C-alpha positions as CSV (number, residue, x, y, z in Angstrom):
1,M,96.1,126.4,85.5
2,K,99.5,124.5,85.4
3,I,100.0,122.1,88.2
4,L,103.2,120.0,88.9
5,A,102.8,117.0,91.3
6,L,105.9,115.5,92.9
7,I,105.7,111.7,93.4
8,K,108.1,109.0,94.5
9,I,108.8,105.3,93.9
10,S,108.8,103.9,97.4
11,L,109.5,100.6,99.0
12,D,106.3,98.6,99.6
13,V,106.5,99.0,103.5
14,A,104.0,96.2,104.0
15,E,106.7,93.8,102.5
16,I,109.5,94.9,104.6
17,K,110.4,92.3,107.3
18,V,112.7,92.6,110.4
19,D,115.4,89.9,111.1
20,P,114.6,88.9,114.6
21,A,118.1,87.9,115.4
22,T,119.7,91.2,114.5
23,A,116.7,93.7,114.4
24,Q,118.0,94.7,110.9
25,L,115.5,95.4,108.1
26,R,115.4,93.1,105.3
27,L,115.2,95.4,102.3
28,E,116.6,93.0,99.6
29,G,114.0,92.0,97.1
30,V,111.3,94.4,98.6
31,P,109.1,95.6,95.6
32,E,108.9,99.4,94.8
33,K,105.8,101.1,93.7
34,V,104.3,104.7,93.5
35,G,103.6,105.4,97.2
36,N,100.1,105.6,98.6
37,I,100.8,109.2,99.9
38,D,102.0,110.1,96.4
39,K,98.7,108.7,94.8
40,N,96.8,110.9,97.3
41,T,98.8,113.9,96.0
42,I,97.9,113.0,92.4
43,E,94.1,112.7,93.3
44,A,94.3,116.3,95.0
45,A,96.0,117.6,92.0
46,V,93.4,115.9,89.5
47,R,90.6,117.5,91.5
48,L,92.0,120.9,91.0
49,K,92.8,120.4,87.5
50,E,89.2,119.3,86.9
51,A,87.8,122.3,88.7
52,A,90.0,124.9,87.0
53,G,91.2,123.4,83.7
54,G,94.7,123.1,82.6
55,T,97.5,120.5,82.8
56,L,99.0,118.3,85.4
57,T,102.6,117.2,85.1
58,A,104.1,114.5,87.5
59,V,107.7,114.5,88.4
60,C,109.5,111.6,90.1
61,L,113.0,110.9,91.2
62,G,113.5,107.2,91.0
63,P,115.2,104.4,89.1
64,A,115.2,104.2,85.4
65,S,113.4,100.8,85.7
66,A,110.4,102.6,87.0
67,K,109.5,103.9,83.7
68,D,106.6,101.5,83.5
69,S,105.3,102.1,87.0
70,F,103.1,105.2,86.3
71,K,100.1,103.5,84.6
72,D,97.8,104.4,87.5
73,V,99.0,108.0,87.9
74,L,98.4,108.7,84.1
75,A,95.0,107.0,84.3
76,M,94.0,109.0,87.3
77,G,94.5,112.2,85.3
78,A,98.1,113.2,85.0
79,D,98.9,114.3,81.5
80,D,102.6,113.3,81.5
81,V,105.2,112.0,83.8
82,T,109.0,113.0,83.8
83,L,111.1,110.4,85.7
84,I,114.5,111.6,86.7
85,E,117.0,108.7,87.3
86,D,118.1,108.9,90.9
87,P,121.7,109.1,91.2
88,F,121.6,108.2,94.7
89,G,119.9,104.8,94.4
90,G,117.2,105.8,96.7
91,K,119.6,106.9,99.5
92,G,119.7,110.6,98.7
93,E,119.9,113.2,101.6
94,P,116.9,115.6,101.2
95,G,119.1,118.6,100.4
96,A,120.6,117.0,97.4
97,V,117.1,115.5,96.4
98,V,115.7,119.0,96.6
99,R,118.3,120.4,94.4
100,I,117.3,118.1,91.7
101,L,113.8,118.6,92.0
102,E,114.2,122.3,92.0
103,A,116.2,122.2,88.7
104,A,113.5,120.0,87.1
105,V,110.8,122.6,88.3
106,R,112.6,125.5,86.7
107,K,113.4,123.4,83.5
108,L,109.6,122.4,83.1
109,G,108.0,125.5,84.6
110,P,106.7,128.0,85.4
111,F,103.7,126.5,87.2
112,D,100.8,127.9,89.1
113,L,100.9,125.2,91.8
114,L,103.4,122.7,93.0
115,M,102.1,119.6,95.1
116,A,103.5,117.0,97.1
117,G,102.9,114.6,99.8
118,F,103.7,115.7,103.5
119,A,106.1,112.8,103.4
120,S,106.9,109.7,101.5
121,D,105.8,106.2,102.4
122,D,109.4,104.9,103.2
123,G,111.4,107.9,104.1
124,Y,109.2,110.3,106.2
125,T,111.9,113.2,106.4
126,Y,109.0,115.8,106.0
127,Q,111.6,118.2,104.2
128,V,111.0,118.0,100.5
129,A,108.0,120.3,100.3
130,P,109.2,123.0,102.6
131,R,112.8,123.1,101.5
132,L,111.6,123.2,97.7
133,A,109.3,126.2,98.7
134,E,112.1,127.9,100.4
135,R,114.6,127.5,97.3
136,L,111.8,128.6,94.9
137,G,110.9,131.7,97.1
138,L,107.2,130.5,97.1
139,P,104.7,130.3,100.1
140,L,104.2,126.9,101.5
141,V,100.8,125.5,102.5
142,S,101.3,122.4,104.5
143,Y,99.3,119.3,105.7
144,A,96.3,120.4,103.4
145,R,93.2,118.4,103.9
146,Q,90.8,120.4,101.6
147,L,91.7,122.4,98.7
148,S,89.8,124.9,96.3
149,L,90.5,127.8,94.0
150,E,88.6,131.0,94.7
151,G,89.3,134.2,92.8
152,G,92.6,133.3,91.6
153,K,93.8,132.4,95.1
154,L,94.2,128.9,96.7
155,K,92.0,128.2,99.6
156,A,93.1,125.3,102.0
157,D,92.2,123.6,105.2
158,R,95.2,122.6,107.1
159,D,95.3,119.6,109.4
160,L,96.9,120.6,112.7
161,D,96.0,117.4,114.7
162,D,93.9,118.9,117.2
163,A,92.3,121.8,115.0
164,I,91.7,122.6,111.3
165,Q,93.1,125.9,110.1
166,T,91.8,127.5,107.0
167,V,94.1,129.7,104.9
168,Q,94.3,131.5,101.6
169,V,97.3,132.2,99.6
170,D,98.3,133.8,96.3
171,L,99.6,131.6,93.4
172,P,102.1,130.3,92.7
173,A,102.5,128.2,95.9
174,V,103.7,124.9,97.1
175,V,101.2,122.5,98.8
176,S,102.0,119.5,100.9
177,V,99.0,117.0,101.2
178,A,98.1,115.6,104.6
179,E,98.0,111.9,105.2
180,E,94.8,110.0,103.7
181,A,93.2,113.3,102.8
182,F,92.6,112.6,99.2
183,P,91.7,108.9,98.7
184,P,92.6,107.9,94.9
185,R,89.8,107.3,92.5
186,R,89.1,104.0,90.9
187,T,90.1,104.1,87.2
188,T,88.2,102.6,84.3
189,L,89.4,100.5,81.5
190,M,89.0,103.6,79.1
191,D,91.3,105.6,81.5
192,A,93.8,102.8,81.3
193,I,93.7,102.9,77.6
194,K,94.1,106.6,77.5
195,A,97.1,106.3,79.7
196,K,99.1,104.3,77.3
197,K,99.1,107.2,74.9
198,K,100.6,109.6,77.5
199,P,104.3,110.3,77.6
200,V,106.7,109.2,80.3
201,N,110.0,111.2,79.7
202,L,113.2,109.8,81.3
203,W,116.0,112.4,82.3
204,T,119.0,112.2,84.2
205,A,120.4,114.9,86.6
206,A,123.2,115.7,84.1
207,D,121.0,115.7,81.1
208,P,119.0,117.9,80.8
209,L,119.3,119.5,84.3
210,G,123.1,120.0,84.1
211,L,123.8,118.8,87.6
212,S,127.0,116.9,88.2
213,A,127.5,114.1,90.8
214,E,130.1,116.4,92.5
215,E,128.0,119.4,92.9
216,L,125.1,117.1,94.3
217,A,127.5,115.6,96.8
218,K,128.1,119.0,98.3
219,N,124.4,119.2,99.4
220,S,124.7,115.7,101.0
221,R,125.4,116.5,104.5
222,L,123.5,113.6,106.3
223,A,124.1,110.0,106.4
224,S,122.3,107.0,107.6
225,S,124.1,105.2,110.6
226,S,121.8,102.5,111.0
227,Q,118.3,101.2,110.5
228,I,116.8,99.0,113.4
229,G,113.5,97.5,113.3
230,I,111.1,96.8,116.2
231,V,110.3,93.2,116.9
232,V,107.0,92.6,118.6
233,H,106.8,89.3,120.4
234,R,103.2,88.3,120.8
235,K,101.9,86.1,123.7
236,G,99.5,84.2,121.5
237,Q,97.1,83.8,124.5
238,V,93.6,82.4,123.6
239,F,90.5,82.6,125.6
240,K,87.8,80.3,124.5
241,G,84.9,77.9,125.4
242,Q,82.9,80.1,127.8
243,S,80.4,82.8,127.6
244,A,81.2,86.2,126.2
245,A,81.0,87.8,129.6
246,V,83.3,85.3,131.3
247,L,85.8,85.7,128.3
248,A,85.6,89.5,128.6
249,D,86.4,89.2,132.4
250,K,89.4,87.0,131.7
251,L,90.7,89.3,128.9
252,V,90.6,92.3,131.3
253,D,92.2,90.4,134.1
254,A,95.2,89.4,131.7
255,L,95.6,93.1,130.5
256,V,95.6,94.2,134.2
257,E,98.3,91.5,134.9
258,D,100.3,92.6,132.1
259,K,100.0,96.2,133.2
260,I,98.4,97.3,129.9
261,L,95.2,98.3,132.0
262,K,95.3,99.5,135.5
263,G,93.1,97.6,137.9
264,G,90.6,99.1,140.3
265,A,88.7,98.1,143.3
């Protein structure tokens, strides 16, 4: 079984602040890391690798400076990482991003299974996995919450919000992993030591993928016009010094007054 997992270096969204005066996002100096959703994807891929044997390659489109950011991914069980230097500086339109990832998959493949998160921590376009599946001519299983291999086929439980759908698909296939479906394992010191011996390969879109900036620009049809943050102003109202029952009544009264709750007789 040959598995390829797509991961991304994302902004640490917990560190993003909003300028209260302009409602603009303060992105300067925000640290980047392998996204939480991407670690869930690696965990799902490692479980399948452990069940069926084989190899797991991780592919990341990101800054060249991220080459030392994959210790956790390798310690979790990935055999190697290929980092493709992002020519868009993290602002690439999904169509162009998918062209780069498609070229990488074809260069490294063939694979039995391609895996990705349902979205990235900082982008949430939801487009990479389905667009990649379409370009590769492979079936897509989206929002997978449980995965297993049975008789050479992939069986998956799909999260449909109000229901779980169980499907089965022939390999090769593309899978997108649902949010929080596969919590990443805790790694050991021995895992970390082994990870240091695993390769991280640095590529560019031009070498060895043969994609020019001009060609990629043709696939960039979307642009970001603005990013506006939501500023929440808290009242900071505190109830104290009385019994729990009285405090509860005051809280409910305050919520009714602010029309958060609807009052009754």
